[in-house]
C-alpha positions as CSV (number, residue, x, y, z in Angstrom):
1,X,14.5,-20.0,-4.6
2,X,12.1,-20.0,-1.7
3,X,14.9,-19.7,0.8
4,X,16.3,-16.7,-1.3
5,X,12.9,-15.0,-1.1
6,X,12.7,-15.4,2.7
7,X,16.3,-14.1,3.2
8,X,15.5,-11.1,0.9
9,X,12.4,-10.3,2.9
10,X,14.3,-10.6,6.2
11,X,16.9,-8.2,4.9
12,X,14.3,-5.6,3.8
13,X,12.6,-5.7,7.2
14,X,15.9,-5.7,9.1
15,X,17.1,-2.7,7.1
16,X,14.5,-0.5,8.7
17,X,14.3,-1.9,12.2
18,X,16.3,0.9,13.8
19,X,14.0,3.6,12.4
20,X,10.8,1.5,12.5
21,X,10.9,1.2,16.3
22,X,10.5,5.0,16.8
23,X,8.6,5.7,13.5
24,X,5.8,3.2,14.2
25,X,5.8,4.0,17.9
26,X,4.7,7.6,17.1
27,X,1.0,8.2,17.9
28,X,-1.5,10.8,16.6
29,X,-5.0,11.3,18.0
30,X,-6.6,10.6,14.6
31,X,-5.4,8.9,11.5
32,X,-6.6,9.7,7.9
33,X,-4.7,8.3,5.0
34,X,-5.9,8.1,1.4
35,X,-3.8,6.8,-1.5
36,X,-4.7,6.0,-5.2
37,X,-2.2,4.5,-7.7
38,X,-3.0,4.1,-11.3
39,X,-0.8,2.7,-14.0
40,X,-1.4,1.7,-17.6
41,X,0.6,0.4,-20.6
42,X,-0.3,-0.8,-24.1
43,X,1.9,-2.1,-26.9
44,X,0.9,-2.7,-30.5
45,X,3.4,-4.0,-33.1
46,X,2.3,-5.1,-36.6
47,X,5.0,-6.5,-38.9
48,X,3.8,-6.3,-42.5
49,X,5.7,-9.5,-43.3
50,X,3.3,-11.5,-41.0
51,X,-0.4,-11.9,-41.0
52,X,-2.2,-9.7,-38.4
53,X,-0.7,-7.8,-35.4
54,X,2.3,-9.5,-33.9
55,X,1.8,-7.9,-30.4
56,X,-1.3,-6.0,-29.3
57,X,-1.8,-6.1,-25.5
58,X,-1.8,-4.0,-22.4
59,X,-2.8,-3.8,-18.8
60,X,-4.5,-1.3,-16.4
61,X,-3.7,-1.5,-12.7
62,X,-5.6,0.3,-10.0
63,X,-4.8,0.3,-6.2
64,X,-6.8,2.4,-3.7
65,X,-6.5,2.7,0.1
66,X,-8.6,4.8,2.4
67,X,-8.1,4.6,6.2
68,X,-9.7,6.6,9.0
69,X,-9.0,5.7,12.6
70,X,-9.7,7.5,15.9
71,X,-9.9,6.4,19.6
72,X,-13.6,5.5,19.2
73,X,-14.4,4.8,15.5
74,X,-12.6,3.7,12.4
75,X,-13.3,2.7,8.9
76,X,-11.3,1.4,5.9
77,X,-11.7,0.7,2.2
78,X,-9.2,-1.2,0.3
79,X,-9.4,-2.1,-3.4
80,X,-7.0,-3.4,-6.1
81,X,-7.8,-4.4,-9.6
82,X,-6.3,-5.3,-13.0
83,X,-7.8,-5.0,-16.5
84,X,-6.2,-6.9,-19.4
85,X,-6.5,-5.9,-23.0
86,X,-5.7,-7.8,-26.2
87,X,-6.2,-6.4,-29.7
88,X,-7.7,-3.2,-28.2
89,X,-10.4,-5.3,-26.7
90,X,-11.3,-6.7,-23.2
91,X,-9.4,-9.8,-22.4
92,X,-10.0,-10.3,-18.6
93,X,-10.1,-8.7,-15.2
94,X,-9.3,-9.6,-11.6
95,X,-9.5,-7.8,-8.3
96,X,-10.6,-7.6,-4.8
97,X,-12.1,-4.9,-2.5
98,X,-13.3,-4.6,1.1
99,X,-15.0,-2.0,3.3
100,X,-15.1,-2.2,7.1
101,X,-16.4,0.0,9.9
102,X,-14.9,-0.5,13.4
103,X,-16.4,0.6,16.7
104,X,-13.9,0.5,19.6
105,X,-15.4,-1.0,22.7
106,X,-13.5,1.3,25.0
107,X,-11.7,4.5,24.0
108,X,-8.0,4.0,23.9
109,X,-8.1,0.2,23.8
110,X,-7.6,-1.8,20.5
111,X,-10.7,-4.1,21.0
112,X,-13.5,-3.4,18.5
113,X,-16.7,-4.7,16.9
114,X,-16.9,-4.5,13.1
115,X,-19.2,-4.8,10.1
116,X,-18.3,-4.8,6.5
117,X,-18.4,-6.1,3.0
118,X,-15.8,-8.3,1.2
119,X,-15.7,-8.8,-2.6
120,X,-13.5,-10.4,-5.2
121,X,-13.8,-11.1,-8.9
122,X,-12.0,-12.7,-11.8
123,X,-13.1,-13.2,-15.4
124,X,-12.5,-17.0,-15.0
125,X,-15.5,-17.2,-12.6
126,X,-19.2,-16.9,-13.5
127,X,-19.8,-13.9,-11.2
128,X,-18.1,-11.9,-8.4
129,X,-18.0,-13.2,-4.9
130,X,-19.7,-10.8,-2.3
131,X,-19.9,-11.4,1.4
132,X,-21.3,-9.4,4.4
133,X,-19.4,-9.8,7.7
134,X,-19.7,-8.8,11.3
135,X,-17.7,-9.8,14.4
136,X,-15.0,-8.8,16.8
137,X,-11.4,-7.7,16.3
138,X,-8.2,-6.4,17.8
139,X,-5.8,-3.8,16.5
140,X,-5.3,-0.2,15.7
141,X,-3.7,2.0,13.0
142,X,-1.9,5.3,13.3
143,X,-0.6,7.9,10.9
144,X,3.1,8.3,11.2
145,X,3.5,10.7,8.3
146,X,4.5,13.6,10.6
147,X,7.3,11.5,12.1
148,X,8.5,10.3,8.7
149,X,8.7,13.9,7.5
150,X,10.7,14.8,10.6
151,X,13.2,12.1,9.8
152,X,13.4,13.4,6.2
153,X,13.9,16.9,7.4
154,X,16.8,15.7,9.6
155,X,18.4,13.8,6.6
156,X,18.1,16.8,4.3
157,X,19.6,19.2,6.7
158,X,22.5,16.9,7.3
159,X,23.1,16.6,3.6
160,X,23.0,20.4,3.2
161,X,25.4,20.8,6.2
162,X,22.9,23.0,7.9
163,X,23.1,21.1,11.2
164,X,26.3,19.6,12.8
165,X,24.9,16.3,13.9
166,X,21.7,14.2,14.0
167,X,18.8,15.5,16.0
168,X,17.8,14.0,19.3
169,X,14.7,11.8,19.6
170,X,12.9,14.5,21.6
171,X,13.5,17.1,18.9
172,X,12.3,14.8,16.1
173,X,9.1,14.1,18.1
174,X,8.7,17.9,18.7
175,X,9.0,18.5,14.9
176,X,6.5,15.8,14.1
177,X,4.0,17.2,16.6
178,X,4.3,20.6,14.9
179,X,3.7,19.1,11.5
180,X,0.7,17.1,12.9
181,X,-0.8,20.5,14.0
182,X,-0.4,22.0,10.5
183,X,-4.2,22.7,10.2
184,X,-4.0,25.0,13.3
185,X,-1.6,27.4,11.7
186,X,-2.8,30.4,9.8
187,X,-0.2,29.8,7.0
188,X,2.7,27.6,6.2
189,X,5.3,30.3,7.1
190,X,4.2,30.2,10.7
191,X,4.6,26.4,10.9
192,X,8.1,26.6,9.3
193,X,9.1,29.2,11.9
194,X,8.1,26.9,14.7
195,X,10.1,24.0,13.3
196,X,13.0,26.4,12.7
197,X,12.9,27.4,16.4
198,X,12.8,23.8,17.6
199,X,15.9,22.8,15.5
200,X,17.9,25.9,16.3
201,X,17.2,25.5,20.0
202,X,18.9,22.1,20.1
203,X,21.7,22.6,17.5
204,X,22.6,26.3,18.1
205,X,22.9,26.6,14.4
206,X,21.1,29.3,12.3
207,X,19.2,27.9,9.4
208,X,19.7,29.7,6.1
209,X,17.2,30.3,3.4
210,X,18.2,27.1,1.5
211,X,17.6,25.0,4.6
212,X,14.2,26.7,5.3
213,X,13.1,26.1,1.7
214,X,14.0,22.4,2.0
215,X,12.0,22.1,5.2
216,X,9.0,23.8,3.5
217,X,9.1,21.4,0.5
218,X,9.1,18.4,2.7
219,X,6.3,19.6,5.0
220,X,3.9,20.5,2.1
221,X,4.7,17.4,0.1
222,X,1.8,15.0,-0.6
223,X,1.6,11.4,-1.9
224,X,4.1,9.9,0.6
225,X,1.8,9.2,3.6
226,X,3.0,6.6,6.0
227,X,1.1,4.6,8.5
228,X,1.6,1.6,10.9
229,X,-0.6,-0.8,12.7
230,X,-2.7,-4.0,12.3
231,X,-6.2,-5.3,12.7
232,X,-7.2,-9.0,13.1
233,X,-10.9,-9.7,12.7
234,X,-12.9,-12.9,13.4
235,X,-16.6,-13.1,12.8
236,X,-19.6,-14.5,10.9
237,X,-20.8,-13.7,7.4
238,X,-23.3,-14.4,4.7
239,X,-22.6,-15.0,1.1
240,X,-24.6,-12.7,-1.1
241,X,-23.0,-14.0,-4.3
242,X,-21.1,-17.2,-4.8
243,X,-18.4,-16.8,-7.4
244,X,-19.1,-20.3,-8.7
245,X,-22.8,-19.6,-9.0
246,X,-23.7,-22.0,-6.1
247,X,-25.9,-21.6,-3.1
248,X,-25.4,-18.8,-0.6
249,X,-24.0,-20.0,2.7
250,X,-23.5,-18.7,6.2
251,X,-19.7,-18.3,6.8
252,X,-16.9,-18.3,9.2
253,X,-14.6,-15.3,8.4
254,X,-11.1,-14.4,9.4
255,X,-9.1,-11.4,8.0
256,X,-5.9,-9.6,8.9
257,X,-4.6,-6.2,7.8
258,X,-1.1,-4.9,8.4
259,X,0.8,-1.7,7.7
260,X,4.5,-1.0,8.4
261,X,6.8,1.9,7.5
262,X,10.2,0.2,7.9
263,X,11.8,3.6,7.3
264,X,10.6,7.1,6.2
265,X,10.9,6.3,2.5
266,X,8.9,3.1,2.4
267,X,5.5,1.6,3.1
268,X,4.5,-2.1,3.3
269,X,0.8,-3.1,3.2
270,X,-0.6,-6.6,3.6
271,X,-4.1,-7.9,3.7
272,X,-5.4,-11.5,4.0
273,X,-8.9,-12.9,4.1
274,X,-10.3,-16.4,4.6
275,X,-14.0,-17.4,4.6
276,X,-16.1,-20.5,4.3
277,X,-18.8,-22.6,5.9
278,X,-18.0,-24.6,9.0
279,X,-16.0,-27.2,7.0
280,X,-13.7,-24.3,6.0
281,X,-10.8,-26.4,4.9
282,X,-13.0,-28.3,2.4
283,X,-14.7,-25.2,1.0
284,X,-13.4,-21.7,1.2
285,X,-12.4,-18.4,-0.5
286,X,-8.9,-17.1,0.2
287,X,-7.6,-13.7,-0.9
288,X,-4.2,-12.1,-0.3
289,X,-2.8,-8.8,-1.4
290,X,0.5,-7.1,-0.5
291,X,2.3,-4.0,-1.8
292,X,5.7,-2.4,-1.0
293,X,6.8,1.1,-2.0
294,X,10.3,2.2,-1.4
295,X,11.8,5.7,-2.3
296,X,15.5,4.9,-2.6
297,X,16.4,8.5,-3.0
298,X,15.1,11.8,-4.6
299,X,15.3,10.3,-8.1
300,X,14.7,6.5,-7.7
301,X,11.7,4.5,-6.5
302,X,10.8,0.8,-6.4
303,X,7.3,-0.7,-6.2
304,X,6.2,-4.3,-5.8
305,X,2.7,-5.7,-5.7
306,X,1.2,-9.2,-5.3
307,X,-2.3,-10.5,-5.3
308,X,-3.8,-14.0,-4.9
309,X,-7.4,-15.2,-5.2
310,X,-8.4,-18.8,-4.6
311,X,-11.8,-20.4,-4.5
312,X,-12.0,-24.0,-3.2
313,X,-15.5,-25.6,-3.9
314,X,-16.4,-28.7,-1.9
315,X,-15.0,-31.8,-3.4
316,X,-13.1,-30.0,-6.2
317,X,-9.6,-28.6,-6.7
318,X,-8.9,-25.0,-5.9
319,X,-9.4,-22.5,-8.8
320,X,-8.1,-18.9,-8.9
321,X,-5.5,-16.6,-10.1
322,X,-2.4,-14.7,-8.9
323,X,-0.3,-11.8,-10.2
324,X,2.9,-10.0,-9.2
325,X,4.4,-6.8,-10.6
326,X,7.6,-4.9,-10.0
327,X,8.5,-1.4,-11.1
328,X,11.8,0.6,-10.9
329,X,11.5,4.2,-11.8
330,X,14.2,6.9,-12.3
331,X,13.3,10.6,-12.4
332,X,16.5,12.2,-13.6
333,X,17.1,15.8,-14.4
334,X,16.5,15.6,-18.1
335,X,15.1,12.1,-18.5
336,X,12.6,9.6,-17.0
337,X,13.2,5.9,-17.1
338,X,10.8,3.1,-16.0
339,X,11.4,-0.7,-15.9
340,X,8.3,-2.8,-15.2
341,X,7.9,-6.6,-15.0
342,X,4.5,-8.3,-14.5
343,X,3.7,-12.0,-14.0
344,X,0.2,-13.5,-13.9
345,X,-1.2,-17.0,-13.7
346,X,-4.5,-18.8,-13.4
347,X,-4.7,-22.1,-11.6
348,X,-5.1,-24.3,-14.6
349,X,-2.4,-22.6,-16.7
350,X,0.9,-24.6,-17.1
351,X,3.1,-21.5,-16.4
352,X,3.2,-17.7,-15.8
353,X,2.4,-15.0,-18.3
354,X,5.3,-12.6,-18.4
355,X,5.3,-8.9,-19.5
356,X,8.4,-6.8,-19.5
357,X,8.2,-3.1,-20.3
358,X,10.9,-0.4,-20.6
359,X,9.9,3.3,-21.2
360,X,12.2,6.3,-21.6
361,X,11.5,10.0,-21.9
362,X,14.2,12.6,-22.4
363,X,14.5,16.3,-22.9
364,X,17.2,16.7,-25.6
365,X,17.2,20.5,-25.9
């Protein structure tokens, strides 16, 4: 099974390599990306033939990302949490969050000094864990949303038959640059006219009203921001709150963040953090989170998320929890269909808790 997972991951990454090389090579002077995802479900079923409710449980998921990066200064806030409900009452929670400010040592170079806060919590621990951190790092993030929209415009025009062949790399970059300058235009019509001129100059085709409307819809669309890059941070920290209720310690800290847009319709985000005193292998806190969004087509999307939190007290076995969720959504002309599977496990549990949910909505008349 582990080999199967590795092969599947390799296939997903390989699928987008051709586009990712040019998509993630695109650069903008400043990057600002903000994304908030919220999902909730609850099921209550009470069979009168049995005593009490047979099923009464639900989950609330929250995922938030904020990223601002420029040649001299950057900051980021990442948070993910889960709330579990049973019998319309609180049953448990888990999550992690971090906030970081980066000051680049030289404009245009990826070396930076940072300071920030790291926190994680789970209902199985007496209190949240909170750390303050500072140190040095390497890496940079860039907003590639304009380039992703340029690729989507190309694909849409090819589907409509509005252009005879794929656009050149230079034309795609020119379209992305115009989209990146959207705030400089007085109105959206002026921007669409510039994009139209760029496309017609290469193809020699005249774009009709249907093609221009498709371009406008893609340009003004929100909620599908894409960004690429990474940041590796090494430093020192101090434990403001120990999750096990123990003494506060000075810490060695290591964290890594990564973002990849394998192709215009997908986004992969990964974050890992490790901290502990100088005997870090004997006593540490480890957190890991990853998410993958993939827009298969105009009507179908796939989302996968994973989180891990592990606390290793000195001389004791690790404790913690992990969860994974997968969702496949179909937005059809007269119906909406969603398939969601969630797995969760605490360290001492013998197996995984499994939730499977199917929801359907349909306009009959």
